[in-house]
C-alpha positions as CSV (number, residue, x, y, z in Angstrom):
1,M,15.9,2.5,31.7
2,G,12.6,0.7,32.9
3,W,11.0,-2.8,31.4
4,S,9.8,-0.5,28.8
5,A,12.6,-0.7,27.4
6,V,13.0,-4.2,26.9
7,P,9.9,-5.2,24.5
8,G,10.8,-9.0,25.2
9,W,10.1,-8.9,28.8
10,A,6.5,-8.0,27.9
11,A,6.0,-10.5,25.2
12,V,7.3,-13.3,27.5
13,R,5.2,-12.4,30.2
14,G,2.1,-11.7,27.8
15,Y,2.7,-15.5,25.6
16,R,-0.2,-17.2,24.5
17,R,0.0,-21.2,24.2
18,A,-1.8,-20.5,20.4
19,W,0.9,-18.8,19.4
20,L,3.7,-21.6,20.2
21,R,2.8,-23.9,16.8
22,P,3.1,-20.9,13.9
23,D,6.1,-19.6,15.9
24,L,7.8,-22.8,16.4
25,L,7.3,-23.2,12.0
26,A,8.2,-19.7,11.7
27,A,11.0,-20.4,13.7
28,L,12.3,-23.8,11.6
29,S,11.4,-22.0,8.2
30,L,13.8,-19.2,9.7
31,W,16.4,-21.6,10.6
32,A,16.6,-23.5,7.3
33,V,17.5,-20.4,5.6
34,L,19.9,-18.2,8.3
35,V,22.0,-21.8,8.0
36,P,23.6,-21.4,4.5
37,Q,23.3,-17.6,4.8
38,A,25.6,-17.7,8.3
39,F,28.0,-19.7,6.3
40,A,28.8,-17.6,3.5
41,Y,28.4,-14.2,4.8
42,A,31.0,-15.5,7.3
43,Q,33.3,-16.6,4.2
44,L,32.3,-13.3,3.0
45,A,33.6,-11.2,5.8
46,G,36.8,-13.3,5.8
47,L,36.0,-15.1,8.8
48,P,35.5,-19.0,9.9
49,A,32.0,-20.2,9.2
50,A,31.2,-20.9,13.0
51,A,31.5,-17.0,13.2
52,G,28.5,-16.6,11.4
53,L,26.6,-19.0,13.5
54,Y,28.0,-17.2,16.3
55,T,26.5,-13.6,15.3
56,A,23.5,-15.4,14.4
57,L,22.9,-16.8,17.7
58,G,23.6,-13.5,19.8
59,A,22.3,-11.1,17.3
60,M,18.7,-12.9,17.5
61,I,18.8,-13.3,21.5
62,G,19.7,-9.6,22.3
63,Y,17.1,-8.5,19.4
64,A,14.3,-10.2,20.7
65,L,14.9,-9.0,23.9
66,F,15.3,-5.2,23.4
67,G,14.3,-4.6,19.4
68,G,11.4,-2.7,18.2
69,S,9.7,-4.8,15.7
70,R,8.6,-8.6,15.8
71,L,9.3,-9.3,12.4
72,L,12.9,-8.3,11.8
73,N,15.6,-10.5,12.2
74,V,19.0,-8.9,12.7
75,G,21.9,-11.7,12.6
76,P,24.9,-11.8,9.5
77,E,23.9,-9.8,6.5
78,S,25.7,-9.6,3.1
79,S,26.0,-5.6,3.0
80,V,27.5,-5.4,6.4
81,A,30.0,-8.4,5.7
82,I,31.7,-7.1,2.7
83,V,32.3,-3.5,4.7
84,V,34.0,-6.3,7.3
85,A,35.8,-7.9,4.9
86,G,37.1,-4.3,3.7
87,V,38.2,-3.5,7.5
88,L,39.9,-7.0,8.2
89,A,42.0,-6.5,4.8
90,T,44.5,-3.9,6.5
91,V,44.6,-6.3,9.6
92,P,46.8,-9.4,9.8
93,A,44.6,-12.9,9.4
94,P,45.6,-14.4,12.7
95,A,43.4,-11.1,14.5
96,H,40.3,-11.3,12.1
97,S,38.0,-12.9,14.5
98,A,38.8,-10.5,17.4
99,V,38.7,-7.7,15.5
100,A,35.8,-8.1,13.9
101,A,34.2,-9.1,17.3
102,Q,35.6,-5.6,18.5
103,L,33.8,-3.9,15.4
104,A,30.6,-5.5,16.6
105,L,31.0,-4.1,20.2
106,L,32.2,-0.4,19.5
107,I,28.8,-0.9,16.9
108,A,26.6,-1.2,19.9
109,V,28.1,1.4,21.9
110,F,27.4,4.1,18.8
111,L,24.2,2.8,18.8
112,V,23.5,3.4,22.4
113,I,24.6,7.0,22.3
114,G,22.4,6.9,19.3
115,Y,19.5,6.0,21.6
116,V,20.3,8.5,24.4
117,A,21.2,11.1,22.3
118,R,17.7,10.5,20.4
119,A,20.0,10.9,17.2
120,G,17.3,9.3,14.7
121,V,17.2,12.3,12.7
122,L,20.4,10.7,11.1
123,M,17.8,8.5,8.7
124,R,16.6,12.2,7.3
125,L,20.4,11.9,5.1
126,L,19.9,8.3,4.0
127,S,16.5,8.4,1.7
128,T,15.4,5.8,0.2
129,P,16.9,6.1,-3.3
130,V,20.7,6.7,-1.8
131,L,20.0,3.6,0.3
132,T,18.6,2.0,-3.1
133,G,21.5,3.0,-4.9
134,Y,23.8,2.0,-2.2
135,L,22.1,-1.7,-2.1
136,A,22.6,-1.9,-5.7
137,G,26.6,-0.9,-5.4
138,S,27.1,-3.4,-2.9
139,G,25.2,-6.4,-4.8
140,V,27.8,-5.9,-7.5
141,V,31.0,-5.7,-5.2
142,I,29.9,-8.8,-3.6
143,I,29.5,-10.5,-6.6
144,A,32.7,-9.7,-8.3
145,S,33.9,-10.5,-4.7
146,Q,32.5,-14.1,-5.2
147,L,33.8,-14.8,-9.1
148,G,37.1,-16.1,-7.8
149,K,35.2,-18.9,-5.8
150,V,33.1,-20.3,-8.9
151,T,35.8,-19.7,-11.6
152,G,38.4,-21.4,-9.5
153,I,40.4,-17.8,-10.8
154,R,42.0,-15.7,-8.2
155,A,40.9,-12.2,-9.0
156,D,42.2,-9.4,-6.5
157,G,41.0,-5.4,-6.9
158,T,38.1,-3.5,-7.6
159,P,35.0,-5.2,-8.8
160,L,35.9,-4.0,-12.7
161,A,39.6,-5.4,-12.0
162,K,38.3,-8.7,-10.5
163,A,35.7,-9.2,-13.7
164,G,38.5,-8.2,-15.7
165,T,40.9,-10.7,-14.4
166,V,38.1,-13.5,-14.8
167,L,37.5,-12.9,-18.2
168,S,41.6,-12.3,-19.1
169,H,42.0,-16.2,-17.5
170,L,39.2,-18.0,-18.8
171,P,41.7,-20.5,-20.4
172,H,42.5,-21.2,-16.6
173,L,39.1,-21.9,-15.6
174,N,38.7,-24.8,-13.2
175,P,35.7,-26.6,-14.8
176,W,34.3,-28.4,-11.5
177,A,34.2,-25.4,-9.7
178,L,32.2,-24.0,-12.7
179,G,30.1,-26.9,-12.5
180,C,29.2,-27.1,-9.1
181,A,28.3,-23.6,-8.8
182,I,25.7,-24.2,-12.3
183,G,24.1,-26.9,-10.7
184,T,23.5,-24.9,-7.5
185,A,22.3,-22.0,-8.9
186,A,19.9,-24.5,-11.0
187,A,19.0,-26.2,-7.7
188,V,18.1,-23.0,-6.1
189,L,16.0,-21.3,-8.7
190,L,14.1,-24.6,-9.3
191,L,13.2,-25.1,-5.7
192,G,12.2,-21.1,-5.2
193,H,10.0,-21.7,-8.3
194,Y,8.3,-24.7,-7.9
195,A,8.6,-25.5,-4.0
196,A,8.9,-22.3,-2.9
197,R,8.0,-23.0,0.8
198,L,11.3,-25.4,0.8
199,P,14.7,-23.4,2.0
200,G,16.2,-24.0,-1.4
201,P,19.8,-22.8,-0.5
202,L,20.0,-25.2,2.4
203,I,18.9,-28.0,0.1
204,A,21.4,-27.3,-2.4
205,L,24.4,-27.0,-0.1
206,A,23.4,-30.0,1.4
207,V,23.4,-32.2,-2.1
208,A,26.6,-30.4,-3.1
209,T,28.3,-31.2,0.2
210,A,27.5,-34.9,0.0
211,V,27.7,-35.2,-3.8
212,V,31.5,-34.3,-3.2
213,A,31.9,-36.4,-0.5
214,L,30.5,-39.8,-1.8
215,T,32.6,-38.7,-4.9
216,G,35.5,-37.6,-3.4
217,L,35.9,-34.2,-5.7
218,G,37.3,-32.6,-2.5
219,G,40.8,-32.2,-4.7
220,R,39.3,-31.1,-7.7
221,L,37.7,-28.1,-6.1
222,D,38.3,-25.9,-2.9
223,V,35.8,-27.1,0.0
224,L,35.2,-25.3,3.4
225,G,37.4,-27.4,5.5
226,A,36.8,-28.7,8.7
227,A,34.7,-26.2,10.7
228,E,34.8,-25.3,14.2
229,G,31.8,-26.4,16.5
230,G,30.8,-26.3,19.9
231,L,29.5,-23.4,22.2
232,P,31.2,-20.2,22.1
233,M,32.0,-19.0,25.9
234,P,30.3,-15.2,26.5
235,G,33.2,-13.1,26.5
236,L,35.0,-9.7,25.6
237,P,37.2,-9.8,22.3
238,R,40.8,-9.8,22.6
239,S,43.3,-9.7,20.2
240,G,45.9,-12.6,19.8
241,P,44.5,-16.4,20.0
242,T,41.4,-17.4,21.0
243,A,39.3,-20.7,21.5
244,G,35.9,-21.6,19.9
245,T,35.0,-24.3,22.3
246,L,33.4,-23.5,25.4
247,A,35.6,-25.4,27.4
248,D,38.7,-23.9,25.8
249,T,37.4,-20.3,26.3
250,L,36.8,-20.8,29.8
251,A,40.1,-22.0,31.0
252,D,41.6,-18.9,29.3
253,T,38.6,-16.8,30.6
254,L,39.7,-17.7,34.1
255,A,43.6,-17.3,33.6
256,D,43.2,-13.9,32.8
257,T,41.2,-10.8,35.2
258,L,38.2,-9.2,33.7
259,A,40.4,-5.7,34.5
260,D,43.1,-6.9,31.8
261,T,40.8,-8.0,29.3
262,L,39.2,-5.0,29.3
263,A,42.6,-2.5,29.2
264,D,43.3,-4.9,26.2
265,T,39.8,-4.7,24.4
266,L,39.8,-0.5,24.5
267,A,43.6,-0.5,23.6
268,D,42.9,-2.6,20.4
269,T,39.7,-1.0,19.1
270,V,40.7,2.7,19.0
271,H,41.8,2.9,15.4
272,L,38.2,0.9,14.5
273,I,36.2,4.0,16.0
274,G,35.9,5.6,12.4
275,P,34.8,2.0,10.3
276,A,32.7,1.5,13.3
277,L,30.5,4.6,13.5
278,S,30.3,4.3,9.8
279,I,28.7,0.4,9.7
280,A,26.7,1.2,12.7
281,L,24.9,4.4,10.0
282,L,24.4,1.6,8.1
283,V,23.2,-0.7,10.4
284,Y,20.4,1.5,11.7
285,A,19.6,3.1,8.6
286,S,19.3,0.1,6.5
287,S,17.6,-2.2,9.4
288,V,14.7,0.6,10.2
289,L,13.9,1.1,6.7
290,T,13.2,-2.6,6.7
291,A,11.3,-2.6,9.9
292,R,9.2,0.6,8.6
293,S,8.2,-1.3,5.5
294,L,7.2,-4.6,7.4
295,A,5.1,-2.3,10.1
296,A,3.5,-0.2,7.0
297,K,2.2,-3.5,5.4
298,Q,0.4,-4.6,8.5
299,G,-0.7,-0.7,8.9
300,K,1.4,0.0,11.9
301,D,4.5,2.6,12.6
302,A,7.7,1.4,13.5
303,D,9.7,2.6,16.7
304,A,12.8,4.2,15.3
305,Q,14.0,5.3,18.8
306,Q,13.4,1.3,19.9
307,E,15.5,-0.1,17.3
308,F,18.4,1.6,18.5
309,L,18.3,-0.5,21.9
310,G,17.4,-3.9,20.0
311,L,20.1,-3.1,17.2
312,A,22.8,-2.5,19.9
313,A,21.8,-5.4,22.2
314,A,21.8,-7.3,18.9
315,N,25.6,-6.4,18.1
316,A,27.0,-6.3,21.9
317,G,25.3,-10.3,21.9
318,A,27.2,-11.1,18.6
319,A,30.3,-9.5,19.9
320,L,30.2,-11.6,23.3
321,L,30.0,-14.7,21.3
322,G,32.8,-14.1,18.9
323,G,30.8,-12.9,15.9
324,F,30.8,-10.2,13.9
325,P,28.7,-7.2,13.1
326,A,24.9,-7.7,12.4
327,N,22.4,-5.9,10.7
328,G,18.7,-6.4,9.7
329,S,17.9,-8.9,6.9
330,D,15.9,-8.0,4.0
331,S,14.9,-11.6,3.0
332,R,14.8,-13.1,6.5
333,S,12.6,-10.1,8.1
334,A,10.2,-10.8,5.0
335,L,10.1,-14.6,5.8
336,L,9.4,-13.9,8.6
337,A,6.1,-12.3,7.8
338,A,5.0,-14.7,5.0
339,S,5.3,-17.5,7.1
340,G,3.4,-16.3,9.9
341,A,5.4,-15.7,12.6
342,R,3.1,-14.1,15.7
343,T,6.0,-12.6,18.4
344,R,9.4,-12.1,18.5
345,M,9.8,-15.3,20.5
346,V,10.8,-16.9,17.0
347,G,14.0,-15.5,17.2
348,L,14.9,-17.2,20.5
349,G,13.5,-20.6,18.6
350,A,15.8,-19.9,15.9
351,A,18.6,-19.4,18.0
352,A,18.3,-22.7,19.6
353,A,18.2,-24.2,16.4
354,V,21.1,-22.8,16.0
355,V,22.5,-23.9,19.3
356,V,22.0,-27.5,17.9
357,T,23.7,-26.9,14.6
358,L,26.9,-25.8,16.4
359,L,26.8,-28.6,18.8
360,V,26.0,-31.4,16.3
361,L,26.2,-30.6,12.6
362,M,29.4,-28.2,12.0
363,P,31.5,-31.5,11.6
364,L,29.3,-32.6,8.4
365,I,29.9,-29.3,6.4
366,R,33.5,-29.8,5.9
367,T,33.1,-31.0,2.2
368,L,30.8,-28.3,1.6
369,P,32.1,-26.8,-1.9
370,Q,33.4,-22.8,-1.9
371,A,31.9,-22.9,-5.9
372,A,28.5,-23.6,-3.9
373,L,28.4,-20.9,-1.4
374,G,30.0,-18.5,-3.1
375,T,26.9,-19.2,-5.4
376,V,24.1,-18.8,-2.8
377,I,26.1,-15.2,-2.0
378,I,25.8,-14.4,-5.6
379,L,22.1,-15.2,-5.8
380,T,21.2,-13.4,-2.8
381,A,23.7,-10.3,-3.5
382,A,21.5,-10.1,-7.0
383,R,18.6,-9.2,-5.5
384,L,20.3,-6.2,-3.7
385,V,20.5,-5.1,-7.5
386,D,16.5,-3.6,-7.6
387,L,16.0,-2.9,-11.3
388,P,12.4,-2.1,-10.7
389,A,12.9,0.1,-8.2
390,L,15.4,2.1,-10.2
391,R,13.3,2.3,-13.4
392,G,10.8,3.3,-10.9
393,L,12.8,6.0,-10.1
394,W,13.9,7.2,-13.4
395,R,10.1,6.6,-14.0
396,I,8.8,8.8,-11.1
397,H,11.2,11.1,-10.0
398,R,14.6,11.8,-11.9
399,T,16.2,13.5,-9.0
400,D,15.9,10.5,-7.4
401,F,16.9,8.4,-9.8
402,V,20.2,10.8,-9.7
403,L,20.8,10.3,-6.3
404,A,20.6,6.2,-6.5
405,A,23.2,5.8,-9.4
406,V,25.4,8.4,-8.0
407,T,25.8,6.3,-4.7
408,A,26.2,3.1,-6.5
409,I,28.7,4.5,-8.7
410,G,30.5,5.9,-5.6
411,V,30.5,2.6,-4.2
412,L,31.7,0.8,-6.9
413,T,34.5,3.3,-7.3
414,F,35.6,4.1,-3.9
415,G,34.5,1.3,-1.6
416,V,31.5,-0.1,0.6
417,L,32.3,2.2,3.4
418,Q,33.1,5.7,1.7
419,G,30.0,5.1,-1.0
420,I,28.1,5.7,2.3
421,G,29.6,9.0,3.0
422,V,28.7,9.5,-0.9
423,G,25.1,9.0,-0.3
424,V,25.1,11.3,2.8
425,L,27.2,13.8,0.4
426,V,24.6,13.6,-2.4
427,S,21.9,13.9,-0.4
428,L,22.9,17.3,1.6
429,L,24.0,18.6,-2.2
430,E,20.4,17.9,-3.4
431,V,18.9,19.5,-0.1
432,L,20.8,22.4,-1.4
433,R,19.7,22.2,-4.5
434,R,16.2,22.5,-4.0
435,A,16.8,25.3,-2.1
436,V,19.3,27.0,-4.6
437,M,16.8,25.9,-7.5
438,P,13.4,25.8,-6.4
439,Y,10.4,24.3,-8.6
440,T,8.6,27.2,-10.0
441,A,5.8,27.9,-12.1
442,V,3.0,29.6,-13.5
443,L,-1.0,28.9,-13.1
444,G,-4.2,28.5,-14.4
445,R,-7.8,27.1,-13.8
446,T,-8.1,23.6,-14.8
447,G,-12.2,22.3,-15.2
448,E,-15.0,22.9,-13.1
449,T,-13.0,22.5,-9.9
450,H,-11.1,26.1,-9.8
451,A,-8.0,24.5,-9.2
452,Y,-5.1,26.2,-10.1
453,R,-2.1,24.0,-11.9
454,D,0.9,24.8,-13.5
455,I,0.2,25.1,-17.3
456,A,3.4,23.2,-18.6
457,H,2.0,20.3,-17.3
458,Y,-2.0,20.9,-18.0
459,R,-2.2,21.9,-21.6
460,D,-6.0,22.7,-21.0
461,A,-5.4,25.4,-18.2
462,E,-6.8,28.7,-18.7
463,T,-5.3,31.9,-18.0
464,L,-6.5,35.6,-18.4
465,P,-4.8,38.4,-20.4
466,G,-2.7,40.9,-18.6
467,L,-2.6,37.7,-15.6
468,V,0.2,36.2,-14.1
469,V,-0.6,33.4,-11.5
470,Y,2.9,31.9,-10.5
471,R,3.8,29.9,-7.6
472,F,7.0,29.4,-5.8
473,D,7.7,26.4,-4.2
474,A,10.2,26.9,-1.4
475,P,11.0,28.9,1.4
476,L,12.3,32.4,0.3
477,F,15.5,33.3,1.5
478,F,19.1,34.5,0.2
479,A,20.1,31.8,-1.7
480,N,16.9,31.6,-4.3
481,A,15.5,34.9,-3.4
482,D,17.2,36.4,-6.7
483,V,15.1,33.5,-8.9
484,L,11.5,34.9,-7.6
485,R,13.1,38.5,-8.9
486,S,14.3,37.2,-12.5
487,E,11.7,35.5,-13.4
488,L,9.1,37.7,-12.3
489,D,11.1,40.2,-14.5
490,R,11.0,37.7,-17.0
491,L,7.1,37.1,-17.1
492,T,6.1,40.8,-16.9
493,T,8.7,41.8,-19.7
494,G,7.2,42.7,-23.5
495,G,4.0,40.3,-22.8
496,D,1.0,40.8,-25.2
497,P,-0.8,42.2,-23.7
498,P,1.1,43.9,-20.9
499,V,0.6,42.0,-17.5
500,R,-1.4,44.4,-15.0
501,Q,-1.1,42.1,-12.3
502,I,1.1,39.1,-10.7
503,I,-0.6,37.3,-8.3
504,L,2.0,35.2,-6.2
505,D,0.5,31.6,-4.4
506,A,2.8,31.8,-1.2
507,E,1.4,28.5,-0.1
508,A,4.7,26.5,-0.4
509,V,6.4,29.5,0.9
510,Y,6.6,28.8,4.7
511,D,9.4,31.0,5.9
512,M,11.4,33.9,4.4
513,D,14.6,35.8,5.9
514,T,15.3,39.2,5.7
515,T,17.1,38.9,2.1
516,G,13.9,37.5,1.0
517,A,11.9,40.6,2.5
518,E,14.4,42.7,0.7
519,V,13.6,41.2,-2.7
520,L,10.1,41.3,-2.7
521,H,10.3,44.5,-1.6
522,R,12.6,45.4,-4.9
523,V,10.0,43.0,-6.8
524,V,7.2,45.4,-5.5
525,D,9.5,48.4,-6.6
526,D,10.1,47.0,-10.1
527,C,6.2,46.2,-10.3
528,E,5.7,49.5,-9.6
529,R,7.8,51.1,-12.5
530,A,5.8,48.8,-14.7
531,G,2.6,49.8,-14.1
532,V,2.1,45.9,-12.6
533,A,0.3,45.1,-9.4
534,V,1.5,42.7,-6.7
535,A,-0.9,40.3,-4.7
536,L,-0.4,37.3,-2.3
537,A,-2.7,34.3,-1.7
538,R,-2.4,31.4,0.8
539,T,0.2,33.2,2.7
540,R,1.6,31.2,5.8
541,T,1.1,32.8,9.2
542,P,4.8,33.1,9.6
543,V,5.2,34.7,6.1
544,R,2.5,36.9,6.9
545,A,3.9,38.0,10.2
546,L,7.2,39.3,8.6
547,L,5.3,41.1,5.7
548,R,3.4,43.6,8.6
549,D,7.0,43.8,10.3
550,T,8.6,44.7,7.2
551,G,5.9,47.2,5.7
552,L,5.3,44.8,2.8
553,E,1.7,44.3,3.9
554,R,1.0,47.5,3.0
555,R,2.5,47.8,-0.2
556,V,0.8,44.1,-1.9
557,R,-2.9,42.8,-1.6
558,L,-3.3,39.5,0.3
559,Y,-6.1,36.7,-0.3
560,H,-6.9,33.6,1.8
561,R,-7.3,31.8,-1.8
562,V,-5.7,32.0,-5.4
563,A,-9.3,31.9,-6.7
564,D,-10.4,35.0,-4.6
565,A,-7.2,37.1,-6.1
566,V,-8.4,36.0,-9.7
567,A,-12.1,37.3,-8.7
568,A,-10.7,40.4,-7.6
569,Y,-8.6,40.8,-10.9
570,R,-11.7,39.7,-13.0
571,A,-14.2,42.4,-11.1
572,D,-11.4,45.3,-11.5
573,H,-11.0,44.0,-15.7
574,P,-14.5,43.1,-16.7
575,G,-15.4,41.6,-20.2
576,L,-11.9,39.3,-20.5
577,E,-12.1,36.2,-21.9
578,P,-10.0,33.3,-20.3
579,R,-7.8,31.6,-22.7
580,V,-6.0,28.2,-22.9
581,R,-2.2,29.0,-24.1
582,P,-0.6,32.4,-23.3
583,A,-0.3,34.9,-25.8
584,R,3.4,34.5,-26.4
585,P,5.1,31.7,-24.7
586,H,8.1,32.6,-23.0
587,R,11.3,31.0,-24.2
588,R,13.3,29.0,-21.6
589,S,16.9,29.6,-20.5
590,L,18.7,25.9,-20.6
591,L,19.1,26.7,-16.7
592,D,15.0,26.7,-16.5
593,R,14.9,23.8,-18.7
594,L,17.6,21.7,-16.2
595,R,15.6,23.1,-13.3
596,A,11.9,21.7,-14.8
597,L,13.6,18.2,-15.4
598,L,15.1,17.9,-12.0
599,N,11.9,19.4,-10.2
600,R,9.4,17.7,-12.5
601,P,6.7,16.2,-10.0
602,P,5.9,13.0,-9.5
603,S,3.3,11.1,-11.6
604,G,-0.2,12.9,-10.4
605,I,0.9,15.7,-8.6
606,S,0.3,18.9,-10.1
């Protein structure tokens, strides 16, 4: 692996002085948003507040050197934090920090393996609708997890159980916690509306912390408490007591050999392989989608292969500094794009600001109210439930909406990690459904363009008496070949006037197996007995070769265009007048209607 795999090195060598000011301003803006999110997501994961800053520090340095996108910010993130919380719930509390770091290290290993194996093909299993549903379900899970903080009511179990517990115990609600939550939410929303350039969450948390400290409300509502500061010493994560400061960790590291530490780490992380693999898939998929979205807005492409290395370096950096798994952040990445960041050096600038925070500012946050922190998490999680995107999926393509809804329900019902599996499963089922239930249509000529469209969607499409132009939008193979035969049999039976010829628009039939060829032979046999000619138009080269090898080419007429086949039919049957509607519309079975609903083409596509 040469220097081409380290984009950060090229960015440092080619850096220009004119980029320094916009990069510094973008770094400060990023820091102002990152600090409260780091605290919030560390708490969400069940870790000390400093762990969020350790994660941010290691991840931003690692990604700045190896990442493929200059605008993607990698660090603590809500959906990964809630998954980490689920993993940590199964281990004793004293080991939480070590286990979280071990998770991050394992994720880095899996991402490197993905880079070597060129496993970017995994992105095909997590489509945009599946991730939309996953994020929506995760948003609801995160919101439910914070209800206890903002109400002062302890709630455990599933998201629905937590909401039920809070509603059934409203008389025991802590008014101070609720008042703090409402005030924090109002401050964040008002600042976001009237002063969008200011770091609303940071200002709101700072004010809430100051108010609690000055008024002595720490006894009436839960506060963050003493927060560990200082710089962490890089080292492999280990179970057991760990030190957070540079001096303590250095002394502890010198007392043990590297070989013993490595052996302990390997033994402790074996049981984390499953969760780490699932989180690695989530981290890669969501981060690459964010990077692609940012790159597309600039007319560029994201390097999905390089993201393996960038995300691996980010998680390795977080692990070595005692943090937890890092992921690309949609909100912070969008902030970088809007703030005029010029290079990836913004990440290094924000990392320097995090170092100052760890060294100087940590003692000031001990009176930070948990209700305010929970409110920031809820407001951030609410953005994960993208209602406009869900409405768009319902309007444009119902199948994609079903994928999103099933994934969201899977997250809410089975948990976040299992929800990822549900998303992959429904994606595979959708691939199978599209193969077994392909989109089919009877075509007619529209307007003066001589284009042939689905008569079910184009009411002015013209057809010719005795002619059926039929489109089959899938490869013809053993799982769907009978669909072709049964539909053509239905279309040629009992027509008035009788059907004389079928033209099969085969442009979408890009492949055909021996079963498909055999069924096509049987279709021709059926048509010959009924006195119906068969023609194929727009046949792909591989399919044409199979037609030749199986003898079908001698039994059917082949045309380059549908219009040519129709013109030949009109020449053989002069005097035919086109009509707008078929003489007798065929009744559609319930299965046909379901297929048409699920396969409805997006708006503007015939």
